[in-house]
N, C-alpha and C positions, 0 to 999 in steps of 0.2 A: 501585129495581129493582122489576119487576113482582112482587107478593106471591106469586103462585102458583109462581114459580120460585125462591123463596128457598132452600128446602132443597136443591134440585138445585145451585144456585150454591155454597152453603156446602160441600157434598160435593166439588165439583170444585176449589174453592180449597184445601181441606184437602189434597188430593192434590198440588197444585202446590207448596204450602208444604213438605210432607214431602220432595218431590224436591229442592227447593233446600237444605233442611237437610242432606240426605244428601251433597250435593256439598260444602257448606261444612265438614262434619265430617271430611272426608278431604282435608286439605291436600296429601297426597302424591300425590293423583290427578293424572294428566296433564291433566285437564280442569278442575281446581280452580284458581281465580284467587286472587291475593293480595288480601286485603281491607285497605283503609286507611280512616282516618277513623272517625267514629262514625255512629250511626243518623241517617238523613235529612240527610246531608251530601254535599258534593262535594269531591273532592281531586284535584289535578293528578296525572296519570301521564305517561309518556313522550310526547314530541311526535312527530308524523309527520315524515318526512324532507323533505316538501314541503308547502306550504300548499295546501289544497283546500277547496272548498265546492260544495254540490249534488252531492256524491259518493254512491256506494253503498257500504255496509258490510254484510258478510254473515258470520255465524258459521259456520266450517267444522266438519266432524265431528271434527277433531283439537283443537278448543277454541280455535284461533286465529281472528282476525278479518281478513278480506281487505277492504281499501279500494281502490276503483278508480273510474275516471272522475272527473267533476267538473271544475269550473274550477280549474286548478292551475298553479302556477309550475313544476311538475316535468315538464310535457309529458305524454306518454302513458305514465304509470307506474302501478304497483300496489305495494302494500306490505302487510305482515302485522304485526298486533299480537299479541304473546305475553303473555297474562295472567300467566303464571308469573314473567316478568321485568319486565313493565311497559314493554317496549321495542318499537319498530317497526323492521322491516328491509324494505328493498326486495326485491321478488321479480321474477319474469319480467315483461317488458314486453309488453302486448298488441300484436298484430301490426298492428292498425288502431286509429284513434280511434273511440270510441263515446260521445261526449258526448251525454247525454240518452238513452242506451241503457238496456236493462233487464239486471238481474243476478239470476240464479236459481240456487239451490243444488239440484243434481239428486240423485236418489235414490242414485246411485253415488258421491256425494261430490265430483264435479266441479262447476264453476261455469260456467253458460252466460251469456256476455256477448253481447247481440244488438242489432243496429241502432244508431241514433245518427248522429252527424255529426262531421266534422272541424272544430273551431272556428277553425282557422287559414285556412279557405277560406270566403269570403263570396259571391263572384260567379263562377260559380254556386255555390250552397250544396252542400257535399259530404256529402249524406246517404248512408247505406249500408244495404243489406239484409243484410249479412254477419253471421255468428255465429262465435264462437270459444269454445273450452273451456279452462278453467284446471284443471290437474291439481295438487292440493296435494302429491302425492308427489314430483313432479319440479320443481314451481315454474315450469312452462312453459305457454305458451298454444299451441294448435293450431287451425287453421281447421276449421270444420264447415260444414254446408250454409247456403245463403243463402235468405232469403225471396224471394218473387216481386217485391216492391217495397220500396223504401227507406222508412224512417220514423224518427221519434224521439219521445220523451216518451210512450211507450206503457205499457200495463199488462201485467204478466207474472205468471202464477200456475202453480205446480207442481200438476198434477192427480194424483189417487190412482193412476192407472195409470202414472205416471212421465213422461207427456208434459207439455209446457209450453204453456199457452195464452197467446198474445200478442194483445192487442186494442187497437184504436184507436191514438192518437198523431197525428202530423201528418206530411204529406209535404213535399217540397222546395219546394212553392209556399206553404208555411206555412198550409196548410188542414188542419183536423181531418178525420180519416178514421174510417170505421165498420167497415172490414174486420177480420177476425180470422184467425189462422193457428195451427197446431199443430206443435210441434217434437217429433220422435220421437228420443230419445237412442240407441235401438238401431240406427237407420239413419242418423242424422245428417241427416235431411231434414225439410223443412217441407211441410205440406199445408194448403190453404185450408179454412176451415170457414165456417159461416153468418155473415153480417154482422150487426153490432149494429143495433138499431132507430135509434140515434142516433150520429152521428159525435161523437167526444169525444177531446180530448187531455188528458193528465195526469189520467185518471180514478182513483178509488180502486178497488181490486179485492182481494177476499178469497175464499179457499176456505171454503165453509161445511161444517158437520159432516155434511151429507147428500151431500157430493161435488159439489154444484153450485157455481157461482162467481157472487158478487155483484159487479157492475160498476156504479158510480154516479158522478154528478157529473162533474167535469172541466170543460173549457171547449170552446166552439164558436168556430172561427175560419175565415175564408175569405180566401185570398190576402194574408195578413199583416194582416188587420183586427184591431182590438182584440178580444181574446178575451172572449166572453160566458159567465159562469158558468152551469152547468147544474144542475138539480135532478132530472132524470130518472134512473131506475134500472132495471136489467134483470138477469136471471139467465140464465147459460149452463148448459145441461145436457149434460155430456160424452157421456152415453149416447145422446142423440138428435141432438146437434150443433145444437141450436136455442136461440134466445134468447126469453125471455118478459119482457115489460114488467111492472113492478110499480109500486106507489105511489111517488110522488115523495118525495124528501127534503123535510123542512120548509123548508130553505134550503140554499144551497151550503155544504158542510161542509169540515172539515179532514181530517187523516189518520184512518184507521179501524183498529180493533182487534177481533179476534175474542175474545169473552169466554169464560170457562170453561163457561158454561151454554149456549153456542151462539149467543147473540145477538151482534150487531155494534154496537159503539159508534162512531158518527161524531162526532168531537170537536167540541164547541161546540153540537151540535144534538140528536141523538136516538139511540135504540136501534132496530135493526131486528130483528124477531122472524121468523126464517125459517118457523116453524110457522104463523104467522097471516098473514105477508106485510105486516105493519103496522109503522109507526114510532111510537115513544113518546118524547115530549120528555124531555130531561135537565133537571137544575137549571140555572139561569142561569149563563152563563160570566162570570167576573170581568173587568171592564174590556173587554168585548167591543167597545165602541164606539170605542176608540182604540188598539187593538193589532192587529197582523197576526201570524198564526201559530196554532198551533205548527207547526214543521217536523217534529217527531217525536212519536210516541205509543207508549209501551212498556208492555206489561202486566207488572207486577211479581209476584213470588211472593206478596206480601202481598195480592194481589187488586186493588190500586190501579193506576191508569194514570199514568205519569210523562209530562209534557208539557214539551218544551224547544223553544227556537228561536222567540223573539218579537222583534218590533220595533214601535216606536211609529209612529203616523201623524202625529205632530207634529214640528216642528223638523228637517226633512230626514230623517225616519224613522230615528232612532237605534236601534241594536240594544239589547236588554235582557238582563239576566242573570236575570230572574225565571223561575221554573218553577212549574208547577201540578200538583196531583194530583187525579185523579178517584176518588171513593170510592163503591163500589157500595152500601154499607150505608145511606148517607144520600142517594144519588142527587145528590151535590153536588160541586162543584169547590172546592178550597181551595189556598191558597198553599203552595208547596213551598220547599225550601232554595234559596237563590240560588247560581247557578254562580259560579265564580271569574272567569270572563270573560263579557262579553256576547257573544252569538253568534246568528247566523241562518243558515239553509241548512246546518245541521249534520247529522250522522248519529248515530243512537243504536242500540246493539246490546246486547241482554240477554246477559250472560255466564252460564256454567253455575253460578257460585256465587251468583247472584241480583243481582250488581251490574250497573250499566248503564254501558257505555263511550260517552261522548259525544265525538265527534271533529270537528275542523275547523269549518267555517262561516266567517262573516266578521263583522268589526266595522264599524259605520258610526256616525259622529257628526258633528255640525255642524262643518264646516271641515276634516275630515280625509278625507272620502270613504269609499270602500269598501276595507277591508284584509282580505285573506284570512288565515286562521289555519292554523297547523300544530299548535296545542296540542290536548290531549285531557284529559278529566276522567273520574273514576269517581264514579258516584252509589251510595252505600250506603243502601239502604232502612232 
């Protein structure tokens, strides 16, 4: 970590740890989860009702976790994980398919599910511009406004004023797009905003501490061409509605995490310092030359970042059960506890008690092909 920021980082991490300890010390709290296993371990918890991978999982204000979308044997379903019982239950079914759509927890506690496609229609592809809202109090979905054009694999970020920025993605011609739109929960409508400087699908996007949004990386594609990884980066300013290009990523990165000191960690690569607009390399990533991943990156109350979801580039790209931790104090990656199952394209959700719920994904090994998972595990730091 950059030496000049050490004291600020320690103060911020201390506050995070105190919050996690407060949750763990009150097991009677409705938001406190049951803890299992020892430190730096994974233990199985209840399995989902259906197998799913590439899904979205979001922590609700009531402490439960909503899992929705993804490639699933359950069709167009959604389910809830209750940390108090360790069990999953099916909840209301989304009105439309939103495979590759975005999922955003709104300020009022509802969940916005937007855009995506119907995976059961291939010709022509059934992309949608529609949005719908999940109400945790009723367990039901209702339609809300639609964007002006359909897309999938976009970025979505909740802004400080309660609006949602959706940027990039790809259209039904399988071409990456640069346009961006804003969703207003008060009116249930979408309005266009300035286009990004670069079209990009599956970009990383994070709200920065100053209220602006970093959007970086992703892929460029045209009419179904093989996607080309991007290193360009830009920042959206909600107060002006404009995008500003910044220094490129050192190389196409993995998932990103906002650190307690306000920097952004892009896994495998570098830190971004919003104050200076510069990137600083991290320590070398272990086995970077023969693994793909991670799927997830989760900031822990310890200040470390848990990375899950890897597969090898050898022998039909088998999935792995290895995990890694990024440590700020040493600016280094280290091996973490192995999961009980190999898995890739999984989802990870930080629970109020400091544990991490890792759900779904798929197994792949030589001779068996791809097998979706319904299992879930809890990581105890």
